[in-house]
N, C-alpha and C positions, 0 to 999 in steps of 0.2 A: 142700183142696176135697173136700167130701163127695160120695160117689157118690149119684146120685139114685135108684138102684135098691135098694142095700142099706145105705146110710148110712156105709160104711167111709170113713175120712178120708184114705187114701193112694191115689194114682194115679200113673200114668206118662204122660208126654206122648208120643203116637204121631205126631202131625203138627201143625205150626204154619204159619200163613200169614196174611198181612195181608188185611184185608177190602178190598172194592173202593174205599172212600173213603180207605184208609190211615190211618184214625183209630183202629183197634183191631186186635187180633190174635185170630184164630180158632184155638183149640186143640182137637184131638181127644185125648181122654184115655181111658185104660183103667184100670178099677178093679183094684187088686191083690188084691182078695178074690173078687169074683164074675166078673171078666174081661169085664164088659159095657163097651161104649164109649159115651161121651157127649161133647158139645161144650160148651166154655166160651168166653167172650169176655173179653178184657182190654182196658181202655182207660185212658188217663191221666185221673186225676181233675182236673177243672177247678175251679179256685178261683173262686168268684163275684167278679166285679168290681163294685164299688160306684161310682156316679157321684155326686159331690158337686155338688148344684145351687147356683144363685146364692144361694138363701135358706138354705144349709147343710143342707138335707134330703139324705138319701141314698136312692138308688134303684138297683135292679139294672141293670147294663148290658144293653141290649137292641138288638141290631143292626137289628132290624126297625123300630125308631123312627127310626134314621138313614136307612134306606131310604125310609120313608114321607115324611120331611122332604125328602129329595132328589127324590122323585117330584113333590112339590108344587112345589119350586123349578124343576124341569126340565119342568114341564107345557108342552106345545106348543113344545118346543125339540127340536133334533136330537140328543138325548142318549139313547143306548140303555139298556135295562134292564141289560145287561152292564156298561156304564160305571158306572151307579149302584151296582150290586153290588160292582164293583171298588173304588170309593171306600169303601164300607162295610167291605169286607174289609181295606183298607189301615188304616183306623182301628182295627179290631179287632186286627190284627197288631201295629201300633205299641204299643198298650197291652199286649198279651201279651208282646211282646219286651222291654219294659221291666220286666216282672215286677211290674206295679202291681196292687194289690188295691183301691186307691181312686184315682179320677181325677176331676179337676175338669171340669165340663161345658164350661168355657171352652176347655180344651185340645182336647176333642173337636170343638168348633165351629171352632177355628182349623185343625185338621188337615183337616176337611171343606172349609173355604173354600180352603185351599191346593191341594187336589186339584181342586176345582170350578173354580177360576180358570183352570186350564189346559185344562179340558174345554169350558166354555161361560161366557162372561163375563156374559151376561144372567142365566143361572141363578145365577151367583156373586152378582150384585147382589141378586137376589131373596132368596137364602138369607141374605145379610148383612143385608138390611133387617129380617128377622124375628129373626135371631140377635142382632144388635147393637141391636135395638129402635130403629130410626130414628124420630125424633120428627117430622121435617118434611122438606120437599123439599130444603132446604139440606144436610141430612145425606146425602141421596141424591147430590146434586151433588158433595159432598166425596169420597165414596167412588168415584164415577165418575172424578173428577180423579186420585185416587190410582192407579186402575186404568190410566188413560191415561198417566200419567207413568212407569209401570213397563215400558211397551212400548218 
């Protein structure tokens, strides 16, 4: 680590602590040449996750897209923003925990629906209708029958 004051490349760590979000480490360093102190931050390098769409295009994973889709599905339903964000977090954690760098959009949709089913059944059917591209009323009825049979 180069000293920002004199450019010397060696320093010693005087103090280390986690940041408030526990996503990085704040380190106070002291230059071994000029003895001035400065702060550095270390964080884990995130590997970008690519989502493989149905048409085989690849796009970067974006949790905000999941949140936006859930907000639409949960519109005028008793589902809190915290519950929506919790579902999105769960999807992101599952992908990260599997150490995947590429994930199919179908997998993401199934994980969302699995979570949404236990939160609000109407929002689940709304999300499923868009995700599974329901063609007619009969498809809706079939999904509702499946939902009722699992109770």
